[in-house]
N, C-alpha and C positions, 0 to 999 in steps of 0.2 A: 541677456537672457540665458546664455550658456553658463555664465558664472553662477546664476541662481540655481540651476539644476545641480551643479557640482556641490554646492553648499547643502542642498537637501539630501544628497546621497551620503554625505559624510555625517556619521553619527558620533556623538561625544563618547569618549571612552574606547573607541576602536581605532585600530591602525590597520592599513592594508599592507599585505605582503605578497610579493610576486613569487611564483614557484614554477618550476619546469619539470616535466615528466617526459621520460624517453621510453618508447615502446619499440620492441623488435617484432616485426610482422613478416611471416613467410608467406609468399604468394607465388604459386607456380614455380617453386624451387628457388626463387630469388628471395634474399633477405633484405628487408628495408627497415630503416630506423626512422621513427616518427617522433618529432618533438612537439609537445603540447605545452602551452603556457596558460597560466591562469592567475587569479588573485584570490586571496582569502582574507577574511577579516579576523584580526587578532584582538582580543579584549585587553586593553591596557588598564592596569590598576592605578587608581589615583592615590594620592598621599592620604586622603581621608580613609579610603578602604584599607590601606596598609596599617594605619594607626588603629583602626577598629579591630583588625585581625590581631595586632600585637596586644591590645588590651584584652581581647578574648583569650588569647594564649596565656597571658600572665594570670588571668583569673582562673583558668583551668589548672595551672601549676599551683596556685595558692590553694585552691580547693583540694587538690591531690595531697599537698603537704599537710593540710589540716586533717584530712582523712587518715593519713599515716600516723600523725601524732595522736589522734584519738584512739587508734588501735593500740599503739604502744602504751598510752596512758591506761587503757582498759586492762592490758596484761599486767602492768605494774600494780594497778589497784587490786586486782584479783590476788596477786602474790602478797601484797601488803596485808590483805585480809586473812591470809592463811598463816601468818606468823605474828607473834607478839612476844614482848619481854615482860617477865615477872620476877622481881627482886634480883635483877642482874642475870637471869637465866633466860635464854631464848627458847621459845617453844614453837613447834610447827603443828598446825592442825591437819590431821590426816583423817579422811573419811573412807571407811571401808564398809560399803553398803549403807546400812542405817546406823552403824556404830561409829562414833567419833572418838578418835584417840588424840592425846596431846603428847607429842614426842619431844624429848630433849636428850642431849648426850653431853657427857663431860669426860675429859681425859683422866685416866688412872694408870698407875703402874702396877702390873701384875707379873710376878716372877721375873722382874728386871726388864719387862717390855712395856712400852707405852701403848695403851689400847683406849678406844672410845667405849665408854659404858653407856648403853642406850636405855632410857626409861620411857615407857609408854603408860600414860595415865588415862583412865576412862572418864574422870571428872575434871572439870576445868579448875586448874590450880588457883586462878584468881578468885574463885568463889569458895575455896576451902580455907578453913582456919588452920587446921593441923593435918599434915599428911602422915599417916602412920606408915612406917617403913621398918620391916624386919629383914635383915639380910646381912 
């Protein structure tokens, strides 16, 4: 009968641990040390719980990685939309308020120095047949 009571007190997934506490008590000028013992239940994780936590952590890292890749793809896509190439010349689309400019630059030599010559167009060069240029 005593064995049955011990089995009922023991729950699965828990482990008992003994602990000791020491207290110093002053009474009428004398110092006394009191030792108190006790037990506490500590939850023991099973292999199934550890595997579940590992799967959960893995899924969190995968989700975080997908989120970071989505953000990087978004920024790349926005940059991709703001540039295009037309007949071997790369153009950048620049929005200033409601006005859209198409910017390109090419190297030139002026008075013996290499400089970048910038051109800003207000019309899309892909839609124009001829671009009149005087200069």
